[in-house]
C-alpha positions in Angstrom: 11.5 12.1 -24.2 9.2 10.3 -22.0 10.8 7.3 -20.0 8.3 4.2 -20.1 8.5 1.7 -17.4 10.1 -1.5 -18.2 10.4 -4.9 -16.5 12.8 -4.8 -13.3 12.8 -1.0 -13.1 12.5 0.7 -9.8 9.7 2.8 -9.1 8.0 4.6 -6.1 4.4 3.6 -5.0 2.3 5.9 -3.1 0.2 3.9 -0.6 -3.2 4.7 0.5 -1.6 6.5 3.5 0.2 8.9 1.1 3.7 7.3 1.9 5.9 6.5 -0.9 7.5 2.9 -0.9 10.0 1.3 -3.4 8.6 -1.0 -5.9 9.8 -3.3 -8.7 8.0 -3.4 -11.9 6.8 -6.7 -12.7 4.7 -6.2 -15.7 4.5 -3.2 -18.0 2.4 -4.2 -21.1 -0.3 -1.5 -20.5 -0.5 2.1 -19.2 -1.1 0.7 -15.8 1.5 -1.5 -14.8 2.0 -4.2 -11.9 4.3 -3.7 -9.1 6.2 -5.5 -6.3 6.0 -3.1 -3.4 8.4 -3.2 -0.5 6.5 -2.2 2.5 8.0 -0.5 5.7 7.7 -2.6 8.9 6.1 0.3 10.6 3.3 -0.2 8.0 1.8 -2.9 10.2 1.9 -5.0 6.8 3.5 -8.2 5.3 7.1 -7.0 4.2 6.0 -7.2 0.4 2.7 -6.6 -1.6 1.5 -7.1 -5.2 0.0 -4.5 -6.7 -1.9 -5.1 -10.3 -3.0 -2.2 -12.8 -1.3 0.8 -11.0 -1.7 4.1 -12.8 0.9 6.6 -13.2 0.6 9.9 -11.4 3.4 12.5 -11.0 2.1 14.1 -8.1 2.0 11.0 -6.1 -1.8 10.4 -5.6 -2.5 7.5 -3.4 -2.7 4.3 -5.2 -0.6 5.4 -8.3 3.3 5.1 -8.8 5.7 7.7 -10.1 9.8 7.8 -11.1 11.9 8.5 -7.9 13.0 11.8 -7.6 16.7 12.9 -8.6 18.7 14.3 -6.0 22.1 16.1 -5.8 24.3 16.4 -9.1 22.0 14.2 -11.0 18.9 16.4 -10.5 18.7 18.9 -13.5 
C-alpha cells in the first residue's frame, strides 16, 4: 500500500546541498506537495523556508521530499 502525504504530516526535504531537513506538509492536493521546511542554523538561512511544488523522490534527489527512514524495532 502506498502512503500518500496529507496535511500536517512530517516528511524529509532534501535541500540543494543534498542535506535532509524535516518539513511539514502544508498542501498535498497534487503529486507535488507544498512544505514548510525547518532549516538548520548552520545552513546560514532563515529558520524556516516555504517550498512549493516539491516532487517525491525516494532516493533523496536535491529539491525533493521523501518519507523519514524507519529505525530500530519499527524498521521492517
